[in-house]
C-alpha positions as CSV (number, residue, x, y, z in Angstrom):
1,X,-4.1,-26.5,-23.1
2,X,-5.1,-24.5,-20.0
3,X,-2.3,-22.8,-18.1
4,X,-2.5,-22.5,-14.3
5,X,-3.8,-19.2,-12.9
6,X,-1.1,-16.6,-12.3
7,X,-0.3,-15.4,-8.7
8,X,-0.7,-11.7,-8.6
9,X,-0.2,-11.3,-4.8
10,X,2.4,-13.0,-2.6
11,X,2.9,-13.1,1.1
12,X,6.2,-11.7,2.6
13,X,8.2,-13.4,5.3
14,X,7.3,-10.5,7.6
15,X,3.6,-11.2,7.2
16,X,2.8,-8.6,4.6
17,X,1.5,-8.9,1.1
18,X,3.1,-7.6,-2.1
19,X,2.2,-7.6,-5.7
20,X,4.2,-10.6,-7.0
21,X,7.6,-9.8,-8.3
22,X,7.5,-6.2,-7.0
23,X,8.0,-4.3,-3.8
24,X,4.6,-2.7,-4.1
25,X,2.3,-3.6,-1.2
26,X,-1.3,-4.7,-1.7
27,X,-2.0,-2.0,0.9
28,X,-1.1,0.7,-1.6
29,X,-3.1,-0.7,-4.5
30,X,-6.2,-1.3,-2.3
31,X,-5.9,2.2,-0.9
32,X,-5.8,3.7,-4.4
33,X,-8.8,1.5,-5.3
34,X,-10.7,2.6,-2.2
35,X,-9.9,6.2,-3.1
36,X,-11.7,5.7,-6.4
37,X,-8.7,5.5,-8.8
38,X,-9.3,3.3,-11.8
39,X,-6.7,0.6,-12.5
40,X,-5.2,2.6,-15.4
41,X,-4.5,5.5,-13.0
42,X,-3.1,3.1,-10.4
43,X,-0.5,2.0,-13.0
44,X,0.6,5.6,-13.3
45,X,1.0,5.9,-9.5
46,X,3.0,2.7,-9.5
47,X,4.7,2.5,-12.9
48,X,6.4,-0.8,-12.0
49,X,2.9,-2.5,-12.2
50,X,1.2,-3.6,-15.3
51,X,-2.5,-3.1,-15.8
52,X,-2.9,-6.9,-15.5
53,X,-1.1,-6.9,-12.1
54,X,-3.4,-4.1,-10.8
55,X,-6.5,-6.0,-11.9
56,X,-5.1,-9.2,-10.4
57,X,-4.4,-7.5,-7.1
58,X,-7.8,-6.0,-6.9
59,X,-9.4,-9.4,-7.8
60,X,-7.3,-11.0,-5.1
61,X,-8.5,-8.4,-2.6
62,X,-12.1,-8.9,-3.6
63,X,-11.9,-12.7,-3.4
64,X,-10.3,-12.5,0.1
65,X,-12.0,-9.4,1.3
66,X,-12.7,-10.5,4.9
67,X,-9.1,-11.6,5.5
68,X,-7.6,-8.7,3.6
69,X,-9.8,-6.1,5.4
70,X,-8.6,-7.6,8.8
71,X,-5.0,-7.5,7.6
72,X,-5.4,-3.9,6.4
73,X,-6.8,-2.8,9.7
74,X,-3.9,-4.5,11.5
75,X,-1.4,-2.7,9.1
76,X,-3.1,0.6,9.8
77,X,-2.7,0.1,13.5
78,X,1.0,-0.8,13.1
79,X,1.7,2.3,11.0
80,X,-0.1,4.5,13.5
81,X,2.0,3.0,16.3
82,X,5.2,3.6,14.3
83,X,4.1,7.2,13.6
84,X,3.4,7.9,17.3
85,X,6.8,6.4,18.3
86,X,8.5,8.5,15.7
87,X,6.7,11.6,16.9
88,X,7.7,10.9,20.5
89,X,11.3,10.2,19.6
90,X,11.8,12.8,17.0
91,X,9.3,15.5,17.9
92,X,11.6,18.5,18.0
93,X,13.2,17.6,14.7
94,X,9.8,16.9,13.0
95,X,8.5,20.2,14.3
96,X,11.5,22.1,12.8
97,X,11.0,20.4,9.5
98,X,7.3,21.3,9.5
99,X,8.2,24.9,10.2
100,X,10.7,24.9,7.4
101,X,8.2,23.4,5.0
102,X,5.6,26.1,6.0
103,X,8.1,28.8,5.3
104,X,9.0,27.3,1.9
105,X,5.4,27.2,0.6
106,X,4.3,30.6,-0.7
C-alpha cells in the first residue's frame, strides 16, 4: 500500500511559508542551504527540525524554485522596510545599544 506524500511546507494565513508543524520559516532553511550548510548542519541550527523535514523543505524549494525565489525576494524587501522603519523610530536607542556592545567586546 502506498501512502500519500507528506507535506513538509505549509502556507501561513499571513502569506508566509513554514516547515509543517513548526514555527521555522522556509526562509531560514533556504538561507542556510544557500549559505552552503548541509542538511545535517541545518538540523543543529534548528533542533526542532528532523533531517527528513530539512530535506523535504529543500525539495519543496527546488520543486517550486521560481515561485519561492519570488517569495523570498518579497520577504527580503519586507524585512528591509521593517529594519529601516525600526532604525528611524528607534535610532538613538539602537545607537546606544551598539555602543554598549562595542564596549563589552574586548
